[in-house]
N, C-alpha and C positions, 0 to 999 in steps of 0.2 A: 657435471653434465647428468649424472646419474640421480642427484638430489632433485634437479628440475624435472626429470622424467617422472619420479615419483610424486612430485607435486601435481603434475599434468594429470596422472593417472586417478589421484584423489579427486582432483577438480572435475574430471570427467564422470567419475562415479557421482560426486555431488550434484553435478548438473542433471545427470540421469534421475536421481532420487527427487530432487526438487521438481523436475519436469513431471515425474510420476505423481507426486503429491499435488501439483497445481494444475495438472490438466484441465479439469473441469472449470478453472477459473477464467474469466474473460475480461480484458481490458475494455475500456469504453468504445463502442462502436459508434459510427456516425449516426445522428438522429436519437441516440439515447440520451434520455434527460438526466441531469444532475440534481439530486434532491440535498438540501442541507438542513440538518437538526442541530440545535445547540443544546449543551447540557454540561453537567459537572462530571468529573471523573470520580467514580466512587470506589473504585478498585483498579489496581495496576499491578500485574505480576507476570513473571516470566513463565513461559510454558515450553514444553518440549513438543515441537511440531510433528513428531512422530508417534507421540503417545495419544491416548484418548482425552488428553486434557484441553483439546481445542473443542469448545461446545458447538453443537449442531445450531445452525442458525446464525453464527458469528459472521460478520462481513470481513473481508480480507482487504487489508491495506498495504501501503508501502510497496517495496520491491516484491514481496510475496505475491501480489496479485497481477504482476505484469505478464506473466507467461500466459500465452493464449493457446488453447488446446482445441479449438473448434474449427473444423475445416482447413487445417493447415497440414502440410507434409510434415512427416516425423523430423526431416531435416530442418524445415522452417522452424518447428517447435524448439528444436535444440539450439539453433542459432538464436531465436528470440530469448530463450532462457539463459544463454551464455551472455548475451547482450545486457539483459536484466540484471546481471551481477554487476555491472557498472554503477547502478542506481543505489545499490545497497550493499551491505557485507554479508548477505545472507549466504550466498553460495561459497563466497570465500571462507566464511565461518564453517559452513558444511564440509568444506574440503579439509579442514582440520578437525573434523569430528562433532562440531557443534551445529545443532539444528534447532536453536532457540529463538523464540520470538516473544513478543509482549502481548498479553491479552488485557485490554482495556474495558471497563464497564462504564457506560456513561448513562446518567439518570437525565433523560431529555424531558422530564416533566410528564405533562399530558401525552407526549410523543412515545412514552414508554422507556424501557431500558435496551440500550444498544451495545453489543458487544463487538469490538473490533480487534482482530488479530494482525499484528504488523510487525515489521522490523524496526519501525521508528520507536526510539527509546527515550525521547526528550520530554513526553508527557508524564504529569505527575498527579497523583490523587489529589483531588481539590481543584485541579485546574478547569477553568471553562474552556471548552472546546467546541469546534464545529466539525461535525462528521458530515463529510461530502460523499454521497453514495451515488455511484453509477453502475446500474446492474448489482451483481454480487461483490464489486470492488469498492473500495473506499479510500478516502484520505481522511486522516484526523489531524487537526492543527489546534494549537492554543490560540485563543482569541481574547479580547478584552472580557474582564469579569462582568461588563455592562451587557455583554449579549445574554447572560444567564439571569439577569435581574428582571424579575416578572414586570416590574414598573416601565421597563423599556420595550415592551413587546411592540407597541406602535412604531417606535423608532427602528427597531430591528426590521421590522415589516418593510419600512420605507426604503431601506438600503439593501433589501433582498435582491434587486436586479444586479447591483454592483457584486455583492457575495457570490451570486450564482456565476457571473462572468468570471470571477477568480477562480472558482472551483472548476469551471469548464476549461479555463486555461491550463489549470494544473493536470486535469484529466488528458487534454490534448497533448502536453508534454510527455506523459506516461505513454500515450499511444505513439508518440514519435519514437520513443525509446523501443517499443515493441516492434515498430516497423523499420528501425534503422537497419541499413544494408552494410554500413561501413564503421569501423571504429570511430572514426571522426563524427559521424552522424550519431552514434551512440553516445559519445563524450558530450557533445552539444546538448542532447536531450536530457542526459543524466544532470548537467548543469542547470537547465531550465526547471528540472524537477526541484532541485534544491533550492532555487530562486522562488519558484511558484507554489510549491506545495507544503514548506515548512513555515512554522511560526517566525 
């Protein structure tokens, strides 16, 4: 019983730390548009989320961007952050002393360079990815290399409505996780995120 109590204390501290770190981050709100940019990953490296290694201007993805800090009571923020732990291992890792994430740099051609900080670890340097942004949060997922081929720009544009719908469904699943009031709702939303947001 004492070991469990120690784990709970570490978890509570981790939740508080992640909440403090992510309070300005917002999940998608109703009416907020999703934009999608495609590009190749030019750099992928692990970063310490507590250090200055996370560059200004980077968008936040994965479970890191789930906690909402705007206009919510501190009790609801803490609940949302705890529920957010279901989607990724960030808080569980933090409870064991790790606050590591991944920083991906994506060359989006004429769209510039995008930096995404996330707990998602399946992306590799050289992958063609979609960066789906809603406000200051993002999802990054691998896509067919054809999306990054300049010869396919017209075809990519023609499938944009379907891609946007997929991105919106991913963002909606993340919002369902933030809004979950029960562990069952959180579990269902986390499973939706795995189905809708990853490659």
